[in-house]
C-alpha positions as CSV (number, residue, x, y, z in Angstrom):
1,M,11.9,-28.3,6.2
2,I,15.6,-27.9,5.0
3,K,14.3,-27.1,1.3
4,E,11.6,-24.5,2.6
5,C,14.7,-22.7,4.8
6,K,16.8,-22.6,1.5
7,V,14.0,-21.1,-0.5
8,I,13.3,-18.4,2.2
9,L,16.8,-17.4,2.4
10,L,17.4,-17.1,-1.4
11,I,14.2,-14.8,-1.5
12,L,15.4,-12.8,1.5
13,F,18.8,-12.3,-0.3
14,L,16.7,-11.1,-3.5
15,F,14.7,-8.8,-1.0
16,Q,17.9,-7.3,0.2
17,A,19.4,-6.7,-3.2
18,F,16.7,-4.8,-4.4
19,L,16.8,-2.2,-1.6
20,G,19.6,-0.2,-2.8
21,Q,18.4,0.1,-6.7
22,S,14.6,-0.1,-6.9
23,Q,12.1,2.7,-7.3
24,G,8.4,2.3,-6.9
25,C,4.8,3.5,-6.6
26,S,2.4,5.5,-5.0
27,D,-0.2,3.5,-3.1
28,A,-2.9,4.4,-0.5
29,G,-3.0,0.7,0.5
30,F,-6.2,-0.5,-1.3
31,C,-4.2,-1.9,-4.0
32,T,-3.5,-4.9,-2.0
33,M,-7.1,-5.3,-0.7
34,G,-9.4,-8.4,-1.7
35,A,-9.9,-8.8,-5.6
36,M,-7.2,-6.0,-6.0
37,K,-4.3,-7.8,-4.6
38,P,-1.3,-9.1,-6.6
39,S,0.1,-12.7,-7.5
40,Q,-3.3,-14.2,-6.7
41,D,-3.9,-18.1,-6.8
42,F,-6.0,-19.3,-9.6
43,K,-8.2,-21.7,-7.9
44,N,-8.8,-24.2,-10.5
45,N,-8.8,-27.8,-8.7
46,V,-7.4,-26.3,-5.6
47,P,-9.0,-27.2,-2.2
48,I,-11.1,-24.4,-0.8
49,K,-9.0,-22.4,2.0
50,L,-11.0,-22.3,5.1
51,R,-8.6,-19.7,6.5
52,S,-5.2,-18.2,6.0
53,I,-2.6,-15.8,7.8
54,S,0.2,-13.9,6.0
55,L,3.1,-12.1,7.8
56,G,4.4,-9.3,5.5
57,L,7.6,-7.1,5.5
58,Y,7.2,-3.8,3.5
59,E,9.9,-1.3,2.5
60,G,9.3,2.1,0.7
61,Q,11.4,5.0,0.2
62,S,9.6,8.4,0.0
63,N,10.3,11.4,-2.2
64,T,12.2,12.9,0.9
65,S,14.6,11.1,3.2
66,A,11.7,9.3,4.9
67,N,12.0,5.5,4.7
68,I,9.0,3.6,5.6
69,R,8.9,0.0,6.8
70,A,6.0,-2.1,8.1
71,V,5.2,-5.6,9.6
72,I,1.9,-6.4,8.2
73,L,-0.4,-9.3,9.6
74,D,-3.1,-10.5,7.1
75,F,-5.9,-12.6,7.9
76,G,-8.1,-14.3,5.5
77,I,-11.3,-16.2,6.7
78,M,-13.5,-18.0,4.3
79,I,-17.2,-17.7,4.7
80,G,-19.1,-20.5,2.9
81,D,-17.6,-21.3,-0.4
82,R,-17.7,-17.6,-2.2
83,Y,-16.9,-15.3,0.5
84,D,-13.6,-14.2,1.8
85,L,-13.2,-11.7,4.7
86,Q,-9.8,-10.1,4.9
87,V,-8.4,-8.2,8.0
88,K,-4.9,-6.4,7.3
89,A,-3.2,-4.5,10.2
90,P,0.4,-3.0,9.6
91,Y,2.8,-1.8,12.2
92,M,4.6,1.2,10.7
93,F,8.3,2.2,11.2
94,V,9.3,5.7,9.6
95,N,12.9,7.0,9.7
96,G,14.1,10.2,8.0
97,N,16.0,13.5,8.4
98,F,13.4,14.7,10.9
99,G,13.7,11.7,13.2
100,S,11.8,8.5,13.6
101,T,8.2,7.7,14.3
102,Q,6.4,4.3,14.7
103,G,2.8,3.0,15.5
104,I,-0.1,0.8,14.2
105,G,-1.0,1.8,10.7
106,D,-4.6,2.2,9.2
107,I,-6.6,-0.9,9.4
108,S,-8.0,-2.6,6.2
109,L,-11.4,-4.7,6.1
110,S,-12.6,-6.2,3.1
111,L,-15.3,-8.8,1.9
112,T,-14.5,-10.6,-1.4
113,R,-17.2,-12.6,-3.2
114,N,-16.3,-15.2,-6.0
115,I,-19.0,-13.9,-8.5
116,I,-18.0,-16.5,-11.3
117,S,-15.9,-19.7,-10.8
118,K,-15.1,-21.4,-14.1
119,P,-12.2,-24.1,-14.8
120,Q,-10.9,-21.3,-17.1
121,Y,-11.2,-18.0,-15.1
122,N,-12.5,-16.5,-11.9
123,I,-14.3,-13.1,-11.4
124,L,-14.1,-11.6,-7.9
125,A,-15.8,-8.6,-6.5
126,T,-14.7,-6.8,-3.4
127,V,-16.2,-4.0,-1.0
128,G,-14.4,-2.7,2.1
129,T,-13.0,0.1,4.2
130,K,-9.8,1.4,5.9
131,I,-10.0,2.6,9.2
132,P,-7.5,5.4,10.5
133,T,-5.3,4.7,13.8
134,N,-4.6,8.3,14.6
135,N,-5.1,11.9,13.3
136,A,-1.7,12.1,11.4
137,T,-0.4,14.4,14.4
138,K,2.7,12.7,15.5
139,T,5.6,15.4,16.4
140,V,9.2,15.8,16.3
141,A,10.8,14.1,19.4
142,E,11.0,16.8,22.1
143,R,9.1,19.4,20.2
144,S,5.3,20.0,19.9
145,M,5.6,20.5,16.0
146,V,3.7,18.1,13.8
147,L,5.7,16.2,11.3
148,P,4.5,16.2,7.5
149,M,2.7,13.4,6.2
150,Y,5.6,11.3,4.9
151,Y,6.3,10.7,8.8
152,Q,2.7,9.7,9.7
153,T,1.6,6.3,10.3
154,S,-2.0,7.0,9.5
155,L,-3.7,9.0,6.7
156,G,-6.2,10.2,9.2
157,T,-9.5,9.1,7.0
158,Y,-12.2,6.6,7.0
159,D,-12.3,5.2,3.4
160,F,-14.6,3.3,1.3
161,V,-13.1,0.8,-1.1
162,A,-14.6,-1.3,-3.8
163,G,-13.0,-3.5,-6.5
164,A,-13.3,-6.4,-8.9
165,S,-10.8,-8.5,-10.7
166,F,-10.7,-11.3,-13.6
167,L,-8.1,-14.1,-13.1
168,N,-6.9,-16.9,-15.0
169,R,-3.8,-18.9,-15.4
170,K,-1.8,-16.2,-17.5
171,W,-3.6,-12.9,-16.7
172,L,-5.1,-10.8,-13.8
173,F,-7.0,-7.8,-14.6
174,S,-8.3,-5.7,-11.5
175,F,-9.9,-2.5,-10.9
176,G,-10.5,-0.4,-7.8
177,Y,-12.2,2.6,-6.3
178,Q,-11.4,4.5,-2.9
179,Q,-13.2,7.2,-1.5
180,P,-12.3,9.0,1.7
181,L,-15.6,9.4,3.6
182,I,-14.8,10.8,7.1
183,H,-11.9,13.2,7.6
184,K,-10.1,13.1,11.0
185,N,-6.5,14.3,9.6
186,K,-5.3,17.1,11.8
187,N,-1.9,17.4,10.3
188,N,-0.7,21.0,10.6
189,F,2.7,20.9,9.1
190,I,3.6,24.1,7.5
191,A,7.2,24.5,5.8
192,S,7.9,28.1,7.2
193,E,11.3,29.3,8.5
194,E,9.6,30.7,11.5
195,L,8.7,27.1,12.8
196,W,11.5,25.2,11.2
197,G,14.4,27.7,11.5
198,W,16.1,25.5,14.1
199,Y,16.4,22.5,11.8
200,E,20.0,22.0,11.1
201,G,19.4,20.3,7.7
202,G,18.2,23.8,6.2
203,M,15.0,24.9,4.9
204,D,15.3,23.6,1.3
205,Y,14.7,20.2,2.7
206,V,11.8,21.3,4.8
207,R,10.2,22.7,1.8
208,R,10.4,19.4,-0.1
209,H,7.5,18.3,2.0
210,D,4.1,19.4,0.4
211,E,1.7,21.0,3.1
212,G,-1.9,20.0,3.5
213,L,-3.4,21.5,6.6
214,S,-6.1,19.2,8.0
215,L,-6.0,17.4,4.6
216,K,-9.0,16.3,2.9
217,R,-7.6,13.5,0.3
218,G,-9.2,13.2,-3.1
219,A,-10.8,9.9,-4.4
220,D,-8.6,7.4,-6.5
221,I,-9.3,4.8,-9.0
222,M,-6.7,2.1,-9.8
223,M,-6.1,-0.7,-12.2
224,R,-3.8,-3.5,-12.1
225,F,-2.5,-5.5,-15.2
226,E,-0.4,-8.6,-14.5
227,R,0.9,-11.4,-16.7
228,N,1.8,-14.7,-14.8
229,F,4.2,-17.4,-15.5
230,R,3.0,-20.3,-13.6
231,M,5.0,-23.6,-13.0
232,S,4.5,-26.3,-10.5
233,R,5.6,-24.3,-7.5
234,L,7.2,-21.0,-9.0
235,N,5.1,-18.1,-10.4
236,F,6.6,-15.1,-11.9
237,N,4.6,-12.0,-12.7
238,L,5.1,-8.6,-14.6
239,G,2.7,-5.8,-14.4
240,L,1.7,-2.2,-14.4
241,L,-0.4,-0.3,-11.6
242,P,-1.9,3.0,-12.7
243,I,-3.5,5.0,-10.0
244,Y,-5.5,8.0,-11.0
245,R,-6.8,10.5,-8.4
246,I,-9.9,12.0,-9.7
247,T,-10.6,14.7,-7.3
248,H,-8.4,17.3,-5.8
249,D,-7.0,17.2,-2.3
250,K,-8.0,19.9,-0.1
251,A,-6.6,22.0,2.8
252,L,-7.4,24.8,5.1
253,N,-6.3,28.2,4.1
254,E,-5.5,31.2,6.3
255,Q,-9.1,32.1,6.5
256,D,-9.9,28.5,7.8
257,E,-11.7,27.6,4.6
258,Y,-10.7,24.5,2.7
259,Q,-9.5,25.1,-0.9
260,I,-8.2,22.9,-3.7
261,I,-4.6,22.0,-3.9
262,D,-3.4,22.3,-7.3
263,G,-1.4,19.4,-8.9
264,T,-2.9,16.8,-6.6
265,T,-5.1,15.0,-9.5
266,G,-3.7,12.8,-12.2
267,L,-1.8,9.6,-12.8
268,A,0.7,7.7,-10.7
269,L,2.1,4.9,-12.5
270,S,4.3,2.0,-11.3
271,G,5.9,-1.0,-13.0
272,L,5.7,-4.3,-11.0
273,V,7.5,-7.5,-10.9
274,G,7.0,-10.5,-8.4
275,I,7.9,-13.9,-7.7
276,S,6.2,-16.5,-5.7
277,Y,7.0,-20.0,-4.5
278,K,4.7,-22.6,-3.0
279,F,6.2,-25.0,-0.7
280,N,3.0,-26.9,-0.7
281,V,-0.6,-26.4,-0.9
282,L,-0.8,-24.8,2.6
283,S,2.2,-22.4,2.5
284,G,4.2,-20.2,0.1
285,L,6.4,-17.1,-0.1
286,D,5.6,-13.9,-2.4
287,L,8.2,-11.1,-3.2
288,I,6.9,-8.0,-5.0
289,Y,8.9,-4.9,-6.1
290,G,7.5,-1.9,-7.5
291,K,9.2,1.1,-9.6
292,S,7.8,4.6,-10.0
293,I,7.2,5.4,-13.6
294,V,4.9,8.4,-13.3
295,Q,4.1,10.6,-10.3
296,R,1.7,13.5,-9.6
297,E,3.0,17.1,-9.2
298,Q,2.0,17.5,-5.5
299,N,1.9,14.8,-2.8
300,P,0.5,16.4,0.5
301,D,-0.8,12.9,1.7
302,G,2.8,11.5,1.9
303,L,1.9,8.4,-0.2
304,T,4.3,8.7,-3.3
305,R,7.3,6.3,-3.2
306,Q,10.5,5.9,-5.3
307,Y,10.2,2.2,-4.7
308,V,8.3,-0.2,-2.8
309,L,9.1,-3.9,-1.8
310,N,6.6,-6.4,-0.2
311,L,7.8,-10.0,1.1
312,N,5.0,-12.2,2.3
313,Y,4.9,-15.5,4.0
314,T,1.3,-17.0,3.8
315,Y,-0.1,-20.2,5.7
316,N,-3.3,-21.7,4.9
317,F,-5.5,-23.8,7.2
């Protein structure tokens, strides 16, 4: 127990040290669902997990002042010897120049099947969904004006997610696709002086937030390339996470018709580094840091981050 506490304190110290100097990635959340999640265990000669619970701490710095933190509960339930049901629920805290918001974030559900399990490698496939918890209409405290998407705790869309991964002791390659299906986003942030002239920080800051009236987010594809350096209890990994938006975001115009938002397609690329430590076969810690390398021109969905950090403790039953 004393040894576990020392390792936890060490990784917490590293987590804090990264906060002032890291820059990270753009991620709609599906990069950590099922087969696409990072720092996976290679399950060669490892007992089958009947169930797991993970408690995670997340921090991301937006391109504006908004700082996004979350506490994430992640439940894994094994179904037979090939299926893994994952339920992920975050509670979000956002703080920036416009004030603070908080609330339950979008819920992720995914079912992963072990398609091929060999002593040398595993191949996994995932299907899932993301469920919105509100319509992205949180407002400025004591005012009725809706905040931009960087301050919202939900994307306001029901999404379909699918993906697959190849995993061995050294490498993880994964591919994912996310398609918004039902759009419940009612965000009506407009960076106009008529609405925001009262803001003491000035209109330059207000206009840093991209508009997207009742936003319809485009579809994303992602890939993860990860090199693992595994020891008996420690694992270090380095990787790249490219996310490509293949269809434009759309928003309502003055005629109340949806039109394409230029600059919303293209590549968002992040570099990743992680460390994990297994206390025993039942529990372990993971620390993941992402640094932004390439960003899209326009980001009305509020997903772009300068850096992201994830610290997770997992217990397997």
